[in-house]
C-alpha positions in Angstrom: 74.6 -45.0 -111.9 71.8 -45.0 -109.4 69.6 -48.0 -108.7 65.9 -47.8 -109.5 65.2 -48.1 -113.2 68.7 -49.5 -113.8 67.8 -52.8 -112.1 65.8 -53.6 -115.3 68.8 -53.4 -117.5 70.0 -56.9 -117.1 66.6 -58.4 -117.9 66.2 -56.1 -120.9 69.6 -57.0 -122.3 68.9 -60.7 -121.9 65.7 -60.3 -123.8 67.5 -58.5 -126.5 70.1 -61.2 -126.8 67.3 -63.7 -127.3 65.0 -61.9 -129.7 66.8 -58.8 -130.9 66.0 -55.2 -130.2 65.8 -52.5 -132.8 68.1 -54.1 -135.4 68.5 -52.1 -138.6 68.8 -53.1 -142.2 72.2 -54.6 -143.2 72.1 -52.2 -146.1 72.3 -49.2 -143.9 75.5 -47.2 -144.3 78.3 -47.3 -141.7 79.3 -43.9 -140.2 83.0 -43.3 -140.0 85.2 -40.5 -138.7 88.1 -38.7 -140.5 91.5 -40.1 -139.8 92.9 -39.1 -136.5 89.5 -38.2 -135.0 86.9 -40.0 -132.8 83.5 -40.6 -134.2 80.7 -38.6 -132.4 77.3 -40.1 -131.7 74.7 -37.4 -130.9 72.2 -38.5 -128.2 69.1 -36.3 -127.9 66.7 -36.6 -124.9 63.3 -35.1 -125.3 60.0 -35.5 -123.5 59.1 -38.1 -126.2 62.2 -40.2 -125.4 65.8 -40.5 -126.5 67.4 -40.9 -130.0 70.9 -41.5 -131.3 72.5 -40.5 -134.6 74.2 -42.3 -136.2 73.2 -45.7 -134.9 75.4 -47.8 -137.2 79.0 -46.8 -136.8 82.6 -48.0 -137.5 84.6 -49.5 -134.7 87.2 -47.4 -132.8 87.2 -44.3 -130.6 83.7 -43.0 -130.1 82.2 -40.0 -128.2 78.6 -40.2 -127.0 77.5 -36.5 -126.7 74.1 -36.3 -125.0 71.9 -33.2 -124.9 68.6 -33.1 -122.9 66.2 -30.7 -124.6 63.1 -31.0 -122.3 63.0 -34.5 -120.8 62.2 -34.3 -117.1 61.8 -38.1 -116.9 65.5 -38.9 -117.0 69.0 -37.4 -116.5 71.0 -40.5 -117.4 72.4 -42.1 -120.5 74.5 -45.3 -120.6 75.9 -47.9 -123.0 75.9 -51.6 -122.3 76.9 -54.8 -124.0 76.2 -58.4 -123.1 74.4 -57.3 -119.9 77.3 -55.2 -118.7 77.1 -51.4 -118.4 80.3 -50.0 -120.0 79.8 -46.3 -119.4 77.2 -43.8 -118.4 76.6 -40.1 -117.7 74.1 -39.3 -114.9 74.2 -35.5 -115.2 72.1 -34.9 -118.3 69.1 -33.2 -116.8 66.7 -30.9 -118.7 68.8 -28.2 -120.5 72.0 -30.0 -119.7 74.7 -31.7 -121.8 77.1 -34.6 -121.0 79.3 -37.1 -122.7 81.3 -40.3 -122.3 84.0 -41.9 -124.6 84.8 -45.5 -125.4 86.9 -47.4 -127.9 84.3 -49.7 -129.4 85.0 -53.1 -131.1 82.6 -54.6 -133.6 79.2 -55.9 -132.3 75.9 -54.8 -131.0 75.5 -52.4 -128.0 72.5 -51.0 -126.2 72.2 -47.3 -125.6 70.1 -47.0 -122.4 67.9 -44.1 -121.2 66.2 -44.8 -117.9 62.7 -43.4 -117.4 61.1 -41.9 -114.3 58.3 -44.5 -114.7 60.8 -47.2 -113.9 61.3 -48.4 -117.5 64.4 -48.2 -119.6 64.3 -47.1 -123.2 67.1 -48.6 -125.3 68.5 -48.2 -128.8 70.6 -50.8 -130.4 73.9 -49.4 -131.7 75.6 -51.5 -134.4 79.3 -51.3 -134.6 81.0 -52.6 -137.8 84.7 -53.7 -138.1 86.7 -51.2 -140.2 90.4 -51.7 -141.0 92.5 -49.0 -139.2 96.2 -48.1 -139.6 98.6 -49.6 -137.1 99.9 -47.3 -134.4 103.5 -46.0 -134.6 105.7 -43.5 -132.7 104.0 -41.4 -130.0 100.6 -43.0 -130.6 102.1 -46.4 -129.9 103.8 -45.1 -126.7 100.5 -43.7 -125.5 98.8 -47.0 -126.3 101.3 -48.9 -124.2 100.9 -46.4 -121.3 97.1 -46.9 -121.5 97.6 -50.7 -121.4 99.8 -50.3 -118.3 97.1 -48.1 -116.7 94.4 -50.8 -117.2 96.7 -53.4 -115.7 97.4 -51.2 -112.7 93.7 -50.4 -112.2 92.8 -54.1 -112.5 95.2 -54.8 -109.6 93.6 -51.9 -107.6 90.1 -53.2 -108.4 91.0 -56.6 -107.1 92.5 -55.1 -104.0 89.4 -53.1 -103.3 87.1 -56.0 -104.0 89.1 -58.2 -101.5 88.9 -55.4 -99.0 85.1 -55.1 -99.6 84.6 -58.8 -98.9 86.8 -58.8 -95.8 85.2 -55.7 -94.3 81.7 -56.8 -95.1 82.4 -60.2 -93.5 83.4 -58.5 -90.2 80.3 -56.3 -90.5 78.1 -59.3 -91.1 79.6 -61.2 -88.1 78.9 -58.2 -85.8 75.3 -58.1 -87.0 74.7 -61.9 -86.6 76.3 -61.7 -83.1 73.8 -59.0 -82.2 76.5 -56.5 -81.4 74.9 -53.2 -82.4 77.8 -50.8 -81.3 80.4 -52.9 -83.2 78.2 -53.2 -86.3 77.8 -49.4 -86.3 81.5 -48.9 -85.9 82.2 -51.3 -88.8 79.7 -49.9 -91.3 81.9 -47.1 -92.7 84.9 -49.5 -93.2 82.6 -51.8 -95.2 81.2 -49.0 -97.3 84.5 -47.4 -98.4 85.9 -50.1 -100.7 82.6 -50.2 -102.6 82.5 -46.4 -103.0 86.1 -46.4 -104.4 85.2 -48.7 -107.2 81.5 -47.8 -107.6 81.4 -47.0 -111.3 82.9 -50.4 -112.2 80.9 -52.2 -109.5 77.8 -50.7 -111.1 78.6 -52.5 -114.4 76.3 -55.2 -113.0 72.8 -53.6 -112.4 71.4 -56.6 -110.5 74.2 -56.5 -107.9 74.1 -52.7 -107.7 70.4 -52.9 -106.9 71.0 -55.6 -104.2 74.1 -54.0 -102.6 73.5 -50.2 -102.8 69.9 -49.3 -103.3 68.3 -46.7 -101.2 64.7 -47.2 -100.0 63.2 -45.0 -102.8 65.2 -46.8 -105.4 63.4 -50.1 -104.9 60.3 -50.8 -107.1 57.0 -51.5 -105.3 56.7 -55.1 -104.2 60.4 -55.8 -104.2 62.4 -56.4 -101.0 64.9 -53.7 -100.0 68.3 -55.1 -99.2 72.0 -54.2 -99.0 74.1 -51.6 -97.2 71.4 -49.0 -96.8 68.8 -51.5 -95.5 71.2 -52.3 -92.8 72.1 -48.6 -92.3 68.4 -48.0 -91.6 68.3 -50.7 -89.0 71.5 -49.6 -87.3 71.1 -45.9 -87.2 67.4 -45.2 -87.5 65.6 -48.2 -85.9 68.5 -48.8 -83.5 68.1 -52.5 -83.6 69.5 -55.6 -85.2 66.3 -57.5 -85.0 65.6 -59.4 -88.3 68.8 -58.1 -89.9 70.9 -61.3 -90.0 69.2 -62.3 -93.3 70.2 -59.1 -95.0 73.7 -59.2 -93.6 74.3 -62.7 -94.9 72.9 -61.8 -98.3 75.0 -58.7 -98.5 78.2 -60.8 -97.9 77.1 -63.2 -100.6 76.4 -60.4 -103.1 79.8 -58.6 -102.6 81.5 -62.0 -102.9 79.7 -62.5 -106.3 80.7 -59.0 -107.3 84.4 -59.8 -106.5 84.2 -62.8 -108.8 82.6 -61.0 -111.6 85.0 -58.1 -111.4 87.9 -60.4 -111.9 86.9 -61.2 -115.5 85.3 -57.9 -116.4 86.8 -56.4 -119.7 88.3 -52.9 -119.1 89.6 -50.2 -121.3 91.4 -46.9 -120.5 88.4 -44.7 -121.3 86.2 -46.6 -118.9 88.7 -45.7 -116.1 88.3 -42.0 -117.1 84.6 -42.2 -117.4 84.3 -43.8 -114.0 86.4 -41.2 -112.4 84.1 -38.4 -113.7 81.0 -40.4 -112.7 82.3 -40.6 -109.1 82.7 -36.9 -108.9 79.4 -36.1 -110.7 77.6 -38.2 -108.2 79.2 -36.4 -105.3 78.5 -33.0 -106.8 74.9 -33.6 -107.9 73.3 -35.9 -105.3 75.6 -37.0 -102.5 76.4 -33.4 -101.5 72.7 -33.1 -100.4 73.1 -35.8 -97.8 70.7 -38.2 -99.5 73.2 -41.2 -99.7 73.9 -41.8 -96.0 70.6 -40.4 -94.8 70.5 -42.5 -91.5 74.2 -42.7 -90.5 75.1 -39.3 -91.8 78.5 -40.7 -92.8 78.3 -39.0 -96.2 81.9 -37.7 -95.9 83.1 -41.3 -95.9 81.5 -41.8 -99.3 82.9 -38.5 -100.6 86.4 -39.4 -99.6 86.2 -42.9 -101.1 84.8 -41.5 -104.3 87.6 -39.0 -104.6 90.2 -41.6 -103.7 88.9 -43.9 -106.4 88.8 -41.2 -109.0 92.3 -40.1 -108.1 93.7 -43.6 -108.4 92.2 -44.0 -111.9 93.6 -40.7 -113.0 97.1 -41.3 -111.6 97.3 -44.5 -113.5 96.2 -42.8 -116.7 98.4 -39.7 -116.3 101.5 -41.1 -118.3 99.2 -41.3 -121.4 97.9 -37.7 -121.0 99.0 -34.2 -122.1 101.2 -32.7 -119.3 99.1 -29.5 -119.1 95.9 -31.5 -118.4 97.7 -33.7 -115.9 99.0 -30.6 -114.0 95.6 -29.0 -113.9 93.8 -32.1 -112.7 96.4 -32.8 -110.0 96.1 -29.2 -108.7 92.3 -29.7 -108.4 92.7 -33.0 -106.6 95.0 -31.3 -104.1 92.3 -28.7 -103.5 89.6 -31.4 -103.1 91.7 -33.4 -100.7 92.4 -30.3 -98.6 88.7 -29.5 -98.4 87.8 -33.0 -97.2 90.7 -33.1 -94.7 89.3 -30.1 -92.9 86.2 -32.2 -92.2 88.0 -35.2 -90.7 88.1 -35.9 -87.0 90.8 -38.6 -87.0 92.8 -41.1 -89.1 90.3 -44.0 -89.4 87.9 -44.4 -92.3 84.9 -43.4 -90.3 86.6 -40.5 -88.5 84.6 -37.8 -90.2 82.2 -35.1 -89.1 78.6 -36.0 -89.1 77.1 -34.5 -92.3 74.4 -33.0 -90.1 77.1 -30.7 -88.8 78.2 -29.6 -92.3 76.2 -26.4 -92.9 74.9 -25.1 -96.2 77.9 -22.8 -97.0 80.3 -25.7 -96.5 78.2 -28.0 -98.7 78.2 -25.4 -101.4 81.9 -25.0 -101.1 82.3 -28.8 -101.4 80.1 -28.8 -104.5 82.2 -26.0 -106.0 85.4 -27.9 -105.4 83.9 -31.0 -107.0 82.8 -29.1 -110.1 86.3 -27.4 -110.4 87.9 -30.9 -110.4 85.3 -32.6 -112.6 85.6 -30.0 -115.4 89.2 -30.8 -116.4 88.8 -34.5 -115.5 86.0 -34.8 -118.0 88.5 -34.1 -120.8 90.6 -37.2 -119.9 88.4 -39.8 -121.7 88.4 -37.8 -124.9 92.2 -37.4 -124.8 92.6 -41.1 -124.4 90.3 -42.0 -127.3 91.8 -39.5 -129.7 93.8 -41.3 -132.4 
């Protein structure tokens, strides 16, 4: 999820919790799926906005299948509840399709369609409780494997959040001390933990905006802050003048993020969706060099994104079909090899400047990402199949 329009999500969801948004008649029928199948919600994006059908569904495994007919104003669709973005797909540009899967419990959710104007269209999804049969045999074993995966990922999430705070604290200290060379050297190490857990960190749009917004993501009249504000000072302006304020606020924001992540509900499909989101972002936007446009340390972000996606997949693998596991692991091996060829040493920041990565190599990286993302995109559906 990119910043920009998404920063409005928290405020919009708070408004909905107070006054309601798009609630439908209680008499409206509840859509259900045949036994053993996930329910599909069709999301259609057009130049007139987005729509979803059905909008009142039974609880359980659900696939949100999005198709963009001719909407040039957005390429993103997400689902949120209680102010937290649960899943999203950023690659639904005009003429494109995309999906994400979740196991939904009863309650109200908001389907979110960010607009180029900076607004966010939302549709309330109502999920009703429906009695389902208890799991037995293979299905029960898979459910236990998925539960173990979530536990393992929660440990990983906490480790990365701790590393993020520790590395950002060292980065902040160098900035406050006025040590420009050391601050530059510590920038990559501070970025990497955030990039490894980026899809989950982005569950909180307010913090995502404060921590990770690029200059063009910030609405007019709002102050630009976070990693990229400091990146601009360090690598473009070549000065630390006036940056202590931003460094202190960044440390505060990542500390708040760590606290929120500790209590964030997670489910297996979210891990799978997040892994795909990491790769989609690399293949669609980061491969152009737009992320680290001043430091040109884009390959640090690439590697961290791939590492985070691979960790989520490895934890989920015991609950997946063997053929799918084998294919995805082969693609991860290819991706790791491609990135290794662009490293200059063992440290996090030991990567080739992205300015030295020519167009043919960038196209090859994008192809490797696409080859990995294709089978990886099947994981969430495999997890939510009953």
